[in-house]
C-alpha positions in Angstrom: -49.7 -46.3 10.8 -47.2 -47.9 12.7 -45.6 -45.4 15.5 -42.1 -46.7 14.8 -42.4 -46.0 10.6 -43.2 -42.6 11.7 -40.5 -42.4 14.4 -38.1 -43.7 11.8 -39.7 -41.1 9.2 -39.4 -38.1 11.2 -35.5 -39.2 12.0 -34.9 -39.2 8.3 -36.1 -36.4 7.4 -34.7 -34.4 10.3 -31.3 -35.7 9.3 -31.7 -35.2 5.6 -32.9 -31.4 6.8 -29.7 -31.4 8.8 -27.6 -32.6 6.0 -28.8 -29.7 3.9 -28.6 -27.1 6.6 -25.0 -28.5 6.7 -24.1 -28.0 3.1 -25.7 -24.6 2.9 -23.5 -23.4 5.5 -20.2 -24.8 3.9 -21.2 -22.9 0.6 -21.4 -19.4 2.7 -17.7 -19.5 3.1 -15.9 -17.0 1.2 -14.5 -17.9 -2.6 -11.6 -16.1 -4.4 -12.7 -12.9 -6.1 -10.2 -12.5 -8.4 -8.5 -9.3 -6.6 -4.7 -10.2 -7.6 -5.7 -9.8 -11.2 -5.2 -11.4 -14.6 -2.6 -14.4 -14.8 -3.2 -15.6 -10.9 -4.3 -19.0 -10.0 -5.4 -20.2 -6.4 -2.6 -22.5 -4.7 -3.9 -22.5 -1.2 -6.7 -21.0 1.1 -7.0 -21.1 4.7 -9.7 -20.5 7.0 -9.2 -17.0 8.7 -12.1 -15.9 11.5 -15.1 -14.6 9.4 -13.4 -15.2 5.7 -10.8 -16.8 4.0 -7.1 -16.0 3.2 -6.2 -16.9 -0.6 -2.8 -17.7 -1.9 -2.4 -17.5 -5.7 0.5 -17.4 -8.0 1.2 -15.9 -11.4 3.5 -18.7 -13.1 4.5 -16.3 -15.9 6.0 -13.4 -13.4 6.7 -15.6 -10.4 4.9 -13.7 -8.3 2.5 -14.6 -5.2 -0.5 -12.7 -4.1 -2.4 -12.9 -0.8 -6.2 -11.7 0.0 -8.4 -11.9 2.9 -12.0 -12.2 1.7 -15.0 -11.6 3.9 -17.8 -14.5 4.5 -20.2 -11.6 4.9 -19.9 -8.7 1.7 -20.9 -5.6 2.5 -20.7 -6.1 6.2 -17.6 -3.7 7.8 -15.2 -5.7 9.9 -11.5 -5.8 10.4 -9.1 -8.0 7.9 -5.7 -8.5 7.1 -3.7 -10.0 4.4 -0.2 -10.6 4.8 2.8 -12.4 3.3 6.6 -13.1 3.1 9.3 -15.6 2.0 9.9 -18.2 4.0 13.0 -18.5 6.0 14.4 -15.5 3.9 12.1 -12.3 5.4 11.7 -11.6 8.8 9.2 -9.0 8.1 5.7 -9.7 6.9 4.8 -8.0 3.9 1.9 -5.9 4.6 0.8 -2.3 4.2 -1.7 0.1 5.9 -3.8 -0.6 2.8 -3.7 -4.3 3.2 -5.3 -4.0 6.8 -8.1 -2.2 8.6 -11.6 -2.0 8.3 -13.2 -3.3 4.9 -16.9 -4.6 3.8 -15.2 -7.0 1.0 -11.7 -8.0 1.2 -8.1 -7.0 2.6 -5.3 -6.9 -0.2 -3.7 -7.6 -2.4 -0.2 -8.2 -1.0 2.3 -9.2 -3.9 5.5 -10.8 -3.3 8.0 -12.3 -5.7 9.3 -15.7 -4.8 10.0 -17.6 -7.9 12.3 -21.1 -6.6 11.1 -20.2 -2.9 8.5 -21.2 -0.4 6.0 -18.6 1.3 4.0 -17.7 4.3 0.9 -16.5 4.3 -2.0 -15.5 6.8 -4.7 -12.8 7.2 -7.8 -12.3 9.6 -11.3 -11.4 9.1 -13.3 -10.1 12.4 -10.8 -10.6 15.0 -7.8 -8.0 15.1 -5.3 -10.4 17.3 -6.5 -14.0 15.4 -3.9 -14.7 12.5 -4.4 -17.9 10.7 -0.8 -18.7 9.2 0.0 -21.4 6.8 4.4 -21.7 6.9 6.6 -22.9 3.9 3.9 -23.8 1.1 3.7 -23.0 -2.5 7.2 -23.8 -3.2 7.8 -22.9 -6.6 
């Protein structure tokens, strides 16, 4: 067999394997776990270290809810979930129960914000790193 064909086949095989490995890594990201309860649907998410902060909304109650979910369920790590009404609240809504060392998720944190925009964020596995989206989900 021609050496160029063998090399091309090897490169194609490595490229395919790399694409499969990349797809597998993307699938390892956290998914929303329903922790906010019934009636809440995901309206946004943000990667926050080794997890994802999910912002959800319940249209019948006007409440938003944030949870930060770990990428590695069962592994203890520092996590936090936080939420506030954009340009109205000066203090983030978060309590002792929403920040600390958890194995699965931090939160849920609830905030009534019908007709307002919200800010949300969290952290997973790095206490000093908080990723925040400002002025989102205006509803």
